[in-house]
N, C-alpha and C positions, 0 to 999 in steps of 0.2 A: 590643237592633238598630241597627246602625251606619247612620246616613245618608251618603250618597253625594253630594257635590257635585259630583263628576264624574261624567259620566253615561256607562254602556257603550251608550246607543243614540245612533248618530249619529259614532262613531270610524271614521273611513275615510278613504282617500288622496282628495285634490282633484287635480282636471286642468283645463288652460286649453282655451280654444275648441279648439286644435289636437290636443287627446288627450294632451298630455304631461303627466305625474305632477308637479305643481309643490310637493306638500307634503300636509299632512294636516289634519284637524280632529277636534275633540271639542266636546262639550257640557257647559256647567256650569249647575247652577242655582242659584239666589239663596235661600239660606237664612233670608231676612227677610220677615216678614209685611207690611211696609209697601211693599216697592219701594224703588228707589232712583234717583237721577238718576245720569248717568255722571259728573258731575264727583265725585262721592262715591267712586268707586271706586279701589283702590289696587291694581293689579295686581301681583302676585308673580313669581317666576322660575318658569318651566318644565324640567324635567328629562325626557328622554325615555330610557329604558334608560340612565340616566347621563349621558346628552349634556345639557350646559346649553344652552339655547336663548336667544338674546338678545332681549330683549323689542321691539326693531324689527322683529322677525321674525313677530310676532303681530298680529293684528287682530282685534278683536270683533265680532261680527255680533249687533244688537238690534234687534228690530221689522223685521228685513229689511233693515237699513242698514250697512254696514261703516264700522268706526271704528278708528284707530289709538290706541295709548295717549295719545299727545300731544293728538289730538282729544277723546278724551273728557275729559281734565283741565279743560279749560275749556268743557264743554259742559254747561251749566246748564236745558237746555231738554227732551233726551230721558230719558225715563223708563223702567227696566227694572222690569217688573212681576215678582212672584214667581212668576205663572203659567206665564212663558215661559222656557225657558233659553236662554242665549244659546251661540252657536256662535263657538269660537275656531278662527280659521284661522292655520296656522303653515306659513310658507314654509321648504320642505327639499326641494332638488332631488333627484327619484326617490321622493320619499314615504317611506313605511314600508315595511320588507318584510312580506311576508305571514306570520303568526303572532302571539304574542303579543307584548304591550309593557308596559315599565313606566312610569306615568305618576305624575309628581310635582308637583303645582301648588297655589299658593294665591295667595288675594286678600282682602283685607279691604275694609272702606268705612267712611265716616265717618257719623256719626248726627247729625242736625239739633239733637236735645234733649239732645245731651251737651255738656258744656263743651269747648270747645277745647284747654284744657289737658291733658286726659285722653287726648284723640285725636292729640297732636302728635307722640308716636313709635310710631303704629300702625306695625307691620311684618308685612307679609304672608308673609314667609318664615321667621317664627319663630312658634313655638306662644306664645299666651298664658298667663301662671302662672295666670290667672283666666279662666275661659269665661266671655265676655260677647258673647251672640248679638245684641246691638245693633251689634256690630263685625264681624261675619261667621265665618266658618269661617277658618282659617289655611291649615295646609298639609294637604292631601289626596293620597292615594296611591291608585291603581286600577293591577290587572293587567288589560289588555283587550285582545282579538282583533281582529286586521284578517284579512279574508280576503278 
């Protein structure tokens, strides 16, 4: 049975206070039993229907608070629990059209008990030759529906 990091629940367009569609969101789960601090996350590249989305257009919502990739890099205080999915908000004027969309996204993370030399070249956009759950899942793909 395949375990999906990208969740089907929560995939939808998002609107601003005036009702204008400003992007879309999706949820990811943490496939690591211990949870991690935001500074451990190594966000990857998002592709939606083959279009590359730059990392500065994505924010993560963890524990109800929104963080940019830059803010997460130095945040050693906020912990992401394995039991709560993160919501990734993507800025995309007009959002996504109704129908099916292909998402490709990966992230990985460092582990406190692994030597830094082993983790120095973690790349969330490349599949690892050896599956190591202590560094997270890498590239994930889903075919999801927006209604």
